[in-house]
C-alpha positions as CSV (number, residue, x, y, z in Angstrom):
1,X,-83.9,42.5,-84.3
2,X,-82.3,39.1,-84.2
3,X,-80.2,37.8,-87.1
4,X,-82.0,35.9,-89.9
5,X,-81.7,32.1,-89.7
6,X,-81.2,30.7,-93.2
7,X,-82.6,27.2,-93.8
8,X,-81.7,25.3,-96.9
9,X,-84.0,22.5,-98.0
10,X,-84.5,19.5,-100.3
11,X,-87.5,17.4,-100.9
12,X,-89.5,15.9,-98.0
13,X,-88.5,18.3,-95.3
14,X,-90.8,19.6,-92.6
15,X,-89.5,23.1,-91.8
16,X,-89.8,25.0,-88.6
17,X,-88.2,28.4,-88.1
18,X,-86.6,29.8,-85.1
19,X,-87.8,32.5,-82.7
20,X,-86.7,35.4,-85.0
21,X,-86.9,36.1,-88.7
22,X,-86.2,33.1,-91.0
23,X,-85.1,32.7,-94.6
24,X,-86.3,29.5,-96.2
25,X,-84.0,28.8,-99.2
26,X,-85.1,26.5,-102.0
27,X,-82.9,25.3,-104.8
28,X,-84.2,23.8,-108.2
29,X,-86.2,20.6,-107.9
30,X,-87.1,21.4,-104.2
31,X,-89.9,18.9,-104.2
32,X,-92.5,18.8,-101.5
33,X,-91.8,20.6,-98.2
34,X,-93.9,21.9,-95.4
35,X,-93.2,25.1,-93.5
36,X,-95.0,24.8,-90.1
37,X,-94.7,28.4,-88.8
38,X,-94.2,30.8,-91.7
39,X,-94.7,34.4,-90.6
40,X,-95.6,36.7,-93.5
41,X,-94.3,39.7,-91.5
42,X,-90.9,38.3,-90.5
43,X,-90.0,35.3,-92.7
44,X,-88.8,35.2,-96.3
45,X,-88.9,32.6,-99.0
46,X,-85.8,32.6,-101.3
47,X,-86.2,30.6,-104.5
48,X,-83.3,30.0,-106.9
49,X,-83.7,32.4,-109.9
50,X,-83.6,29.5,-112.3
51,X,-86.9,28.0,-111.0
52,X,-89.3,30.7,-112.2
53,X,-88.9,33.4,-114.9
54,X,-90.5,36.1,-112.7
55,X,-92.7,36.8,-109.6
56,X,-95.7,36.5,-112.0
57,X,-94.5,33.1,-113.1
58,X,-94.1,32.0,-109.5
59,X,-97.6,33.2,-108.7
60,X,-99.0,31.3,-111.7
61,X,-97.5,28.2,-110.1
62,X,-99.0,28.9,-106.7
63,X,-102.3,27.8,-105.2
64,X,-104.1,29.1,-102.1
65,X,-105.3,26.2,-100.0
66,X,-107.1,25.9,-96.6
67,X,-103.7,25.1,-95.0
68,X,-101.7,27.8,-96.8
69,X,-100.0,28.5,-100.1
70,X,-98.7,25.7,-102.3
71,X,-95.9,26.6,-104.8
72,X,-95.4,24.0,-107.5
73,X,-92.0,24.1,-109.2
74,X,-93.4,21.9,-112.0
75,X,-90.8,19.1,-111.4
76,X,-93.0,16.6,-109.5
77,X,-95.6,14.4,-111.1
């Protein structure tokens, strides 16, 4: 297995991972970003623990759309 590639992001990024597993890391106020090639088997989202109270809270801020999941951190209007 190849090493995980960590990718840190701020608002407005279009994110594309590498050939192996990727970790997409989001800090508070991450804004609007698009991941073009997220692989649910190999890739990981890491969200700062201050953004959501729990996994349940994060899921309550998520919407399933025709183009994939949308996670809203509640900071954008």
